[in-house]
N, C-alpha and C positions, 0 to 999 in steps of 0.2 A: 429430295432428301433417300438417304440410304435407308439399311434397320433404325433399331430404336437405336445402338447403340453407336451409331457410324456417323460422321459427319460428313459433308459436302453434294453433292451434285451426281444428278445419274445425267448423264448429258445426253445419252444417247434417248433419253426420254421426255429430254426438255427438247430437243433439236425436230424430235418426229412431234410431238405436241406444237410447237412450234409453225413447223411444219401443215399440220392438219391445221390449224387456224388460220393459215395465209392462207389454204385453199377453202377454207370458209367464209371469208372474207371475199371471195372472188365469187363463190353463191349466192353475196348479198347482193354482187354488181346484176347479174342474172338476175334475181329475182325483180331487181327494181326495176329489173328493162320490161320482162314479164308482166308487171302488174299495171306500167304505165300502159301499155300497149292495149290489158286487157280495159284498162279506164275509160283511155279513146274509143275502144268500141261503142262500151256502154254510153260513153256523152256524143258518138255521131248517131244511135238510133234513139237517145232521147233528145231531140235536136227540136223535137217542136214541144220540147219540155223546157224551158229554158231553167228553172229551176233545179232541178232533177241531172241536167246539163252541167252546169256551171258547178252545184255540187259536186259532182260527182269529180268533176275536173279541180275542185279545190280540198276535197281530199286526198285525191293525188299527189296533187304537190306537197299536200302533209306528210303524208307517208312514205315520198318517195325521199325526202329532206330526211325522214327520218331512218330510214334504209340507208341511203348516201353515208347519215353519220355513222352509224354500226358499220359501213364498208371500212372507212379509216380507220375508224377504230378498233377492227378488227384484225385489220392490215396491221398495222404500227404496231398489235399485241403480239401477231404474228413474228415476224421482223425482230421485234425484239425476245421474243422468245428465243430462233434458233442466234440471235447475236450473244445471249447471254449463254449460250449454251458450249458456243465456240470460247468466248472469254472463258467458261471455265474449264475447258478443254485443255486452251491455254494454258492456264495456269498450272491445274495437274500437272501437266509437260515440265513444266519449268520446276515446280516443287519434288516429284520424278527426279529429274536434273540434279538441281540442287543435291539433295539428303543420298543422291549418287555419287557425288564427290567427296560427301562429310563421311559417307562408310565407308568410299577405297581406301580412303587414309589412314 
């Protein structure tokens, strides 16, 4: 939104925010991969202690599932923000064109 007495969408800010959010989603995928690797190492190091090894793998599966869901939701949010900015930009252009024809008469 604009200043207090304005209406509309700051399409540049919306586009930038959407792009940043999509980038953040990619980072969650990287975090998930790194987390899995580290917990696999922990599990391997604890192979003589089965409760520790299986607990690490169960915990890893739970957290990776949550990170995967977070990645998906954040990616969708970023995509929708970029699409919304494009729609708002297109609407502004169409309104501007329509107003120009009204004032040209």
